[in-house]
N, C-alpha and C positions, 0 to 999 in steps of 0.2 A: 054281674057276674063276678061271683066267688073264687079268685085263686087258693089254694093249699101249695107251701114249700116248706116241708119239714125239713127238718136241722142233718137228718141221716140221708137224705136223696140228695146233699148236696157233692159239686165234686169237691177233690181233694189234692193238695200237692203237699208231700210230706219229706223233707228232706233230714240230713243230720241239726240243722239250724233251725227249722222254718213247719210249724205246720198251719196250711192255710186250708178253709172252707170257704168256699166258690157258692154263692147265692144264682147264681150267673155266669152263664159260658167266659173263662177267659185265662188267658195262653193256652195251654195242653189242653183243657177241659173245655170240650165241645159238647154243648145238646142244644141242638134246633129250639126246641121247644122255651129253651130259658135263657133267651140271648139278650134281654133285657124286660124292663118294666116300662113303658115310656121312655122317657129320657133319662130316666136311672138305668145305669149300664152295670153297676159293679157294688157289688158288696161282701165284700172280702173278709172273714174274720181270719186273724192273723195273731199267732203264736210264736216271736220271736226268742230264739235262746241266748242266753246272756252275752253279750259281744258282740253280735251277729248282728247283720243287716242287706239292707240293698245297697248297693254301691251306686254310684251317680250314675243315671241314667234318663232319659231325655221323653215329656209328653209335649201334646199340642191338643189347644182347643177340647179344654177337658176341666171342667169344676171339681177338684177333688178333695174330700172332707176326711179328715183323720180323726175318731174319736178312738182317745184310751179310756179300755177298762180295767186293768192295772198294768203298773209297772211305770217305765216313763221312755218317751221315743224321741229321740234328737235330730231336729229335720235340718239340712243346710243346703240352699239350692244358689244358681250360679247370678241370680238379681240381689242379693245382700241379704235373703231372710234365712233368718236363723229361729230354733226356737225348739226348745225342751218340753213335751207334752206331758202332764202326769194324768194320774184317772182321775178321770173327767172333765176331762179338757179337748174344748175340739179345736180344731187346725184348718185352714181353708186357702187353698194353694189354687189361684187362678193360672190352668197353664198358658192359655194365651196364643202369643204366636207361635211360642216355644222356651220349655224351661228346662234346664237340668237339675235332680236333686236327688241326693240319699237321706236313707233313713235308716238309721241304729239304735236299737237297743241299748239303753244310756249306761245301763249298769253292768256290773263285771258279776255278777253274784246271781240277782232275778233276772228271770224271763221278764219280756214284756208283752200284754194282750190287747189288741186294737182290733177296732173296723177302718177299712178304709175305704172311702166310696165315693164312686166318677156317675158324675149328672154332666149330660151333653147339652153346653152354652145352646144362648138361645143366639147369640152376638160371637164371633167368629175371629181370631187374628186381634184378638185385643193385646194390650201390652200383657203383661202376667202380675201374678200378684200374689201375697202372701198376707197370713192376717190368723192369728188366736185369741180364743177367747175361753175364761174359767167362767164356768156356772155353777151361781152358788146354790148346792145340794138342796138347802129349805127352802128355795123357789121353786122346785121342783117337785119336792114332795107330795104327791098328790094332787097334782095341777101342773097342765101340760105347760108348757115354757116354749117360748120358741127357740130353736138355736141357729137356723141357717135362716135367712130369706130373701128378695129379690130385693128391699130397700132400708137391709137392714136394721128391718124394725125391733122393737124393744132390748136392745142392745145384743141385738144377732148377728152373727156373721151373714155379710150381704153376698151374696153369689149372681150369676149370671145365669139365671135362670127363672121361670115363671112357676120357684116352684119353695115350699116351705116344708122345713124340716121341725118336727116339735118334739121334747123328748119330757118324760115323765116316771116319776121313781113311786113304787107302790107296795106299802108292807101289805103283808095279811087283811085280805079283810075292805083294802081301800080302795077307791073305784073313780072311774074317769069316765067323761061322754066323749065322744067324736061322733063330730054330724058330718056323713058325707052329700059329697052334691053328685049327681049324674053326670054334670059336664067338667068330672075332673075325675082323677083315678087315685087311687090309694094304696099309699103299701107300708104296713105294721111287721115291721122286724121286732123282735125278744130278743133284746142283747144280753140280758142275763137273766137267774131268776125265772121266773112261772107266774102266770099270769091264766086269766080265764075272759073268752073276749065274745060276749052271747054265750055264753055257759060253755063253752071250747076248750079245753086246757092247753095252753103255748108253754114252750119250757126253749129255753134260752136257744138262740140260733135260727127257731121256726117262726115263719111269717105267715102274713095271709096281706091277698091284692084285690081290691076291688075296682072292676071297669060298670059305668053305667049303674052306679048304682046309689036310689036316696035310701039313707037310713040312717038312725043311731045306734050309735054303737054302743057296748059297755063294758070294758076295760076292768078287770080287777086282780089286786094283786093275789095269789094261788100257795103263796110257800115261805116256808120260815125265812129266806133269807130276801132282801129287799128287790125287787123286780125293775131293771132298767129297761124302756121301753121308747123305742124310736117310730113316728109316722110321719111319710111322706105323703106331700097334697100336691100333685102332678097334675102337668097340665094332658089331657087326650093328646 
């Protein structure tokens, strides 16, 4: 089964400092048809105004990944985690048995644009954790790179779920393949740019999901701007 999630069908929250698009139900946006995808619970595309952000708030038993597309995102938590994420960097925060944190746009001049991703863990009430990583764009150009995985393989961030996140950067006409197994489920999210997936054109914010599929996908860059594509390999 193949699922389509167009960018313009997502939920939206807009305030004077935040423009947030919700792929799945989140906060005041509720759609019973889109409550998540297996353990993948949230993909929010956030644009935060200069100097603004999310004040200290709490989470528990959720694996939270933040992936910055433009600008710089500052993070602080009550476990001593601190960091400033620039474009192309990925942060993991394991909420574990409970953590409080804040996220702010570090710049007073330019907005920050990022994806926040929540994945339900396969183990609960563990100690909270935090890590972040910059990935070499050259290593992701035209080839899948592992960004997050259960065992932290290939220099990826380790997460507490049997799920893998890969990313690729594609110029126009550049292609990669992805082999799907019927005993897993897969979610492909276009973070930036445009691609063709088996001939179907997708733009930033568009997504496809697959369940019970055995296939080889062909993903091809389809625009002048560099496409940034994320692929989640998830348990059923």
